[in-house]
Rosetta silent file (secondary structure, phi, psi, omega in degrees, C-alpha in Angstrom):
SEQUENCE: MSGVRKNYENILVFLFPFFVSEWLGHASRPEIRHSRT
SCORE:     score description
SCORE:     0.000 S_00000001
   1 L     0.000  -51.820 -176.258  -97.362   30.366  -83.591 S_00000001
   2 H   -64.179  -39.572  179.968  -97.622   30.910  -87.363 S_00000001
   3 H   -64.650  -41.375  179.277  -93.986   32.031  -87.604 S_00000001
   4 H   -65.382  -40.622 -179.382  -92.791   28.969  -85.685 S_00000001
   5 H   -66.226  -38.799  179.341  -94.901   26.696  -87.867 S_00000001
   6 H   -65.554  -39.627  177.727  -93.548   28.271  -91.046 S_00000001
   7 H   -63.827  -39.081  179.115  -89.992   27.789  -89.780 S_00000001
   8 H   -64.434  -40.427  178.496  -90.822   24.144  -89.010 S_00000001
   9 H   -66.139  -38.038  178.819  -92.186   23.675  -92.543 S_00000001
  10 H   -63.319  -37.958  178.317  -89.012   25.243  -93.981 S_00000001
  11 H   -65.241  -42.448  179.237  -86.935   22.731  -92.009 S_00000001
  12 H   -62.155  -43.701 -179.885  -89.057   19.855  -93.351 S_00000001
  13 H   -64.206  -35.193 -178.833  -88.673   21.132  -96.919 S_00000001
  14 H   -71.639  -37.342 -177.990  -84.917   21.460  -96.383 S_00000001
  15 H   -89.384  -11.042 -175.770  -84.548   17.916  -94.982 S_00000001
  16 H   -55.350  -49.570  179.697  -87.094   16.325  -97.351 S_00000001
  17 H   -59.215  -35.234 -179.606  -84.562   15.449 -100.116 S_00000001
  18 H   -65.088  -45.469  179.292  -82.277   13.896  -97.482 S_00000001
  19 H   -65.133  -37.793  179.674  -85.057   11.655  -96.141 S_00000001
  20 H   -64.346  -45.413 -179.514  -86.087   10.715  -99.695 S_00000001
  21 H   -64.559  -39.423  177.894  -82.519    9.733 -100.641 S_00000001
  22 H   -63.813  -44.653 -178.612  -82.176    7.740  -97.411 S_00000001
  23 H   -64.423  -42.552  179.410  -85.501    5.983  -98.004 S_00000001
  24 H   -64.833  -37.661  178.911  -84.619    5.188 -101.609 S_00000001
  25 H   -63.935  -46.420  179.612  -81.232    3.863 -100.488 S_00000001
  26 H   -68.134  -32.424 -178.152  -82.781    1.563  -97.864 S_00000001
  27 H   -73.802  -32.534 -177.230  -85.503    0.515 -100.303 S_00000001
  28 H   -83.456  -25.983 -177.697  -83.027   -0.387 -103.062 S_00000001
  29 H   -60.984  -47.757  179.140  -80.586   -2.271 -100.804 S_00000001
  30 H   -59.761  -35.568  179.843  -82.873   -5.289 -100.130 S_00000001
  31 H   -65.683  -40.410  179.713  -83.515   -5.615 -103.880 S_00000001
  32 H   -66.264  -41.274 -179.945  -79.770   -5.682 -104.567 S_00000001
  33 H   -64.012  -41.367 -179.416  -79.243   -8.287 -101.831 S_00000001
  34 H   -66.353  -38.811 -178.143  -82.044  -10.458 -103.224 S_00000001
  35 H   -69.019  -38.279  179.225  -80.665  -10.206 -106.757 S_00000001
  36 H   -69.716  -37.345 -179.162  -77.156  -11.149 -105.576 S_00000001
  37 L   -81.339    0.000    0.000  -78.532  -14.017 -103.501 S_00000001
């Protein structure tokens, strides 16, 4: 159980920057659209 959970946490840590960049990209896009409009 503990080993599986640690592996799951490692996967989250590995994908965390990807999710952050995706979230920042989606969050900044509406602002750019509003500024252009």
